[in-house]
N, C-alpha and C positions, 0 to 999 in steps of 0.2 A: 163421179158419183159423190154425193155429199156424205158426210160422216153421220152416224147413227148414235146419238148420245145413249148412255145406258138408261137414262130416264124413260126414254121411248119404249124400252122393253117392258115397262110396267102396264102399257096399255095393249100390248100385242097379245095374242091368245097364247096361254101357257099349255105347253104339250109335254106330257111324260110318256115314257114307253108303255105299251099295252100290257106289259107284264105286271103293273101296278093294279091290284084289283080296286074296283069301285068302293067307296065308303069313307068314313071319316078320316082315316089315315091318309088316303089319297089327297083328300081335300086339304089337309095340313101341309103336305108336301107341295101341292100345287100353289097354294097361297105362299108358303115360305119361298118357294122357288121364285115367284114373281118379285117378292120383296128383296131377297138376296141378290137377284139379277140387277134390279134397278136402283137399290140403295146400298148394296154391299152387305156382306155378312155383319160386320162390326156395327153398321149403321142400322141394323134391324134388330129389335129386341123380341123376346118372347111375347111380351104385352102387344106388340105390333101385330104379331102373326094371329094372336088370339083375337084382338079387336077386328081384324079383318074377317076372321071367321065368326065373329059374334059369339065367342066362347070366353070363359073365364081361363086365365092363364093355367090354373090348376088342372083343368081338363086337358090340356095338351100333354101334361105328364103322364097320363094314362096310356099314351102312345109312344112318347119319346122322353128318355130321362133327361134330355138337356137339348139346348139349341145346337150344340156340336153334334149330337146324334142324328139331328134332322139334316144338317149339312152333310154329314158322312153318309147317310143313305142316298141322298141326291147325287153326291159325286160318285157313289158306288153304281148307282142306276145308270148314270151317264156312261161311265166306262164300260159297264157291261153291254149296253145297247150298242156302243161304238165299237166294241171289240167283236161282238157277234156279227154286225154288219160287215165288217172287214173280212172275217173269216168266210162267211157265206159269199161274199164277192170273190175272194180269192178261190174258193172251191169251184166256182162256176166259170172261171176265166181261162181254163186250159193250162197248158205248160210254158207258153211264151212269155218271157218277161215283159214285153211291151204291152201285152194284153192284160197281164197281171197288174201292172201298174195302172192302166187305165181303170180297171175295175176297183182297185183299192182306193184311188183317188176320187172316183165318182161316189163310192160309198162315204167316204170321208166327208166330202163336200156336201151331200145330201143330208147327212146327219147333222152337220153344223148349221145348214141352211134352214132346216125344218124343226130344229130344236134349239132356237137361239138362246133362250133363257138358260136352259140346262147347259149349253155349251159355255156361256159366260161363267156360270157358277162353278163348273168343273174346272175350267182353265184359269179363273181369277180369284176364286175363294177358297179352293181346297188347302192352301197354305195355312188357313186358320186352324185346321185340324190338328190335334195332337198326333204323334206318330202312330200309336196304337189304333186310332180310328182310321188314319189315312192309309195304313199299310195294305189292305185288300185292294183298294183302288190303285194304289201305286204299282202293285204287282201287275194288275191288269193293263195299266198304262204302258208299262215296260214291254208287255207281250205284244201290245198293238204296235208300238215303235219297231219292235224287232221284225214284224211281218213285212213292212215296207223296206226296211234295211237289208233284210235277207234276199228279197227280190231284186233290189238295186244291185248288191254284191254279186249275185248270180249272173245278172245281165252284164256287169263288168267283167267277170270271168269268161263269159261267152263272147265278149267283144261286141255286145250290142249297145252298152252304154259307156260314156266316157266323161263322168261328172268330175270337176275339179277336186272334189272331196266328197266321198259318199255320205259320211254322217252329216256334214253341213248341209249338203244338198237335200238330204232326206228331211232335215229339220226345216229347211226353207219351204219345201214342197207341203209340209204339214201345217206350216204357218199361214198358208193360204186359207185353209178352211177355218182355222182358229180365229182369223180376223173377220170372218163373214158376219157375225152378228152385229158388228159395229157399223157396217156400211149396206149390207144387203137389205133390200126391201122387197118381200115376197109379192107384193101387189104391184111391182114395177114392171118394166118392159122385158125384163131378163127372167125367164122362168127357170126353174130349179134344174131341169134336165139339160137345158143349154148351158147353164153355169157349170154343172158337173162336167160336161164334155170340154168346156173352155179350160177348166183347171186341169183336166187329164191332159190335154194337149200341151199346156204350159209346163206341166210336170215332165213330159217326155222331151221337151225342149230343153229344160234345164238339165236333164240327164244326157243329152246329146243322143237321144234315141230317135228312131224313125217315127 
């Protein structure tokens, strides 16, 4: 499959979680998300966002005190939606570690495949945030990471998994989803549900599971 340059993300439909209400604030977030994903946070100015919205830059400050605050909200939204999807998947998966891994990886894959711009911004641009703005999202990210690692470690303890290294394998499994926005084309021949199943199967093979 061919690579998907970040510039392609500018023409793809921008999707935000449904928790963001309609209105000017959502429009600002959607526009900034498209620009941050395709041009990078540092490559996008407040003037760029305002111009795309046909607003004066001063009008944006009624909703966000700075460009960093726009990025912080996008990163927080992404981590909240991702963490909620993982928790719901885990709660519905039963108690078997194999089924839990499948559920977690399916949710992880669907999130990254259906929200490519948000995934890129969360994973590639959050480093631009000062620590105080990044802290809430970092806490959520750590919680999400722990969900998968706890399942893997329990599976190892039960003799169901035999990864060469639990933490490294968990990171490699997660990376499958993180890279999706760079190559996955939703209008191609591979639908999201099939892709999620493929990733779940690959994850179990990496863990040495059934």
